[in-house]
N, C-alpha and C positions, 0 to 999 in steps of 0.2 A: 351264774356262769354264762348263761345265754345272753344276758344284758351286756356283759363285757365283750363277748364276741361281736355283738351288733355294733357297739361303739367302735371297735377296731375296724370293722368293715366300713363304717361311715368315714373314718379317718382315711382309710385307704382309697375310698372313692373320691374324697376331696383333694387328694394329693396332686393330680394333674392340673386342677384349677390353680393351686398355689404355685406350681411350677410355671404355669402360663403367666402369672402376675409378676414373677421375678425375671422379667425380660430385660435386655440391654437397651442402650440409647437408640432412639430413632434417628433417621437421617436429618429430620428437621431440627432435633435437639443438638445434633453434632454441628450442623451449620450455624445455629445460633451461638453455641459455645465458641466456635472458631471466630465468628464475627466479634464477639465481646473481647476475646483474647487479642485479636488484631487491633481493636480500638485502644485497649489498655497499653499494648506494646507501642503503638503510635504515639499516645500521649506521653509515655515515658521517654521515648526518643526525642520528642519535641522539647520536653523539659531539660533533657541532658544537653541538647544542642543550644538551647537558650542560655543555660548556665555557662557552657563553654564559651559562647560568644561574648557574654557579659564579662566573664573572667579575663578573656583575652583583651577586650577593650580597656578594662581597668589596668591590666598589666602594661599595655602599651602606654597608657596615659601616665602611669607611675614612672615608667622609663623615661618619658619625655620630660616630666618634671625634674627628675634627677639630673639628666643630661643637660637641660637648659640651665639649671642651677650651677652645675660644674662649669659650663661655658662662661657664665657671668663671673665666677670665681677665678677662672683663668685670665680673663681680661683684668680683673682687679689685682690679683696677686702674682700672675705671671705664668707663661708657658715654660715647661721644663726644658732647659738647655743643658746638654751633657758637657761637663768640663772635667776631663780626665776621669776621676773616680767619684765625682759628685755631680749634682744637678744645680744649676743656677736658675732662679725664677725672676724674671723681669716683667713686672706689671705696672699698672697705673699707680697703685698705692705706694710702691717703693721706688718710683721714678724720681730722677732729679728734676726733670721737666717733661712736659708733654705738649704735643701739637695736635689739634683736631684737624682731620683731613676732610675737606668739604665734599659733600655728595653732589655730583653733577646734576644740575637741574633742580636742586632743592634749596630753599631759602631757610637758613637757620637750622638746618639739619646736617649731620655729618655722618659719613659712612664708616669712619674709623678713627683711630688715634695712634699716633706715633710716640713711643716711649723712648726717652733719652735717659739712659742710666748714668751712673758715675763713670766718667771716662778717664779718670786719673791714672789707672793702672797702665803700665807699658803694653803697647800692642792693642789697646782697646779705645783708641781715640775716635773711632768711627762707629762704635757700637750703637745699635738701635733695635727696637722691636716694634712692628706695626701690626695692630689688630684691626681687621676691617671686615665689612659685609660684602660678599660677592653676590650681587643681585642676579647674576646669570645662573649660578648653581644654587642660589638661595641657601648659602652656608656662611659660616664664620671662618675666616682664614687668618693665618699668622705668617709673617715673613720678617726676617731680620738678619743682622750681622753681629756676630760675637767673636771678636778677635779677627781671625782670617776665615772664619767659618760662616758661610751663608746658609740659611735654612728657610724652609717654607713648609706649611702643612695646612690641611683643612681639619680643624679641631671640633667643629660642631655643625652638622652631624659628621660622624666619621665617614670616610670615603666608602661608597658601596651601600650605605644606608639610605635607601630611596623612600623610606616611610616618613622621614622627618624633613621639614623645610623651615628655614628662618624667613619669616614673612615681613619682619620689620626690625630694624636696628638703628638706634638713634643716640647720638651723643651731643649734648648741649652744654654750654657754659653759662652758669647763672649770671656771670658778670659780662658775658658777651666777648670775653677775650679769646683770642685764637690759641693762646698757650696758658690756659687757666691753671689754678691750683686745685680747683674742685670741678668735677664734671658730673652731670646727670646721665645715667645710662638707662635706656629703655629698649626692651627686646620682646618680640613676639615670635613664637614658633608653634608649629602644628604638626601633628602626626596622623597618618591615615590608619584608623583602627579597623576599617572594613572598606569594601569597595565603594560605598556611598556615604561614608561618615568620617569626619575628621574631628579631632579634639585639639584645643589650643591652650597654651599657657602664655602668660605675660609676666615680665619682671621689670621692676623699676627700682633703681638704687642710686645712691649718691656716693661717689668715690672721691676721697681727698688724698692728695699727695702726702706721703709720710715725712718728707724732708722739707 
């Protein structure tokens, strides 16, 4: 019985030492933990910003590719012209004849093409559509006359889109004729994906008149 009491007494005397060992974090440990957490948060933020930046650049580049392709298709197949309840498309591929419009100051290069459609319908004897590169605004434009309706538009890039510029647009005739049956179209366009970076696409295609 006496031994049991002695052991209990020893355990009771040892209790304050155990309590002293179960202390909280020191100021140094808290500062170190805060520093490590700050570094980890910073690294995570950098990773997120880098991912977002790359994603935005890829999105802009994909947008440029699609819009540039659509612009080439517009020259090839036609800009939509509303005619009552339907749309008429007058492009190079469905033209009756075409005329290349010379680029001022350029030899063998042309800034645009004038499409002459079938003019046999009454009231359409003066119809035409012209696709050309406006070097001042660095855009592709269209103007024309369908019946008594004159129209013009900037179709690539759309008005107000200041991220995209058409830097090169060239139409040539393989035979050298001013009104050929086949033309080679070359186009380059670029988009600003960030303050100091641009991405470029280029298209080259041959278009033959379908008639």
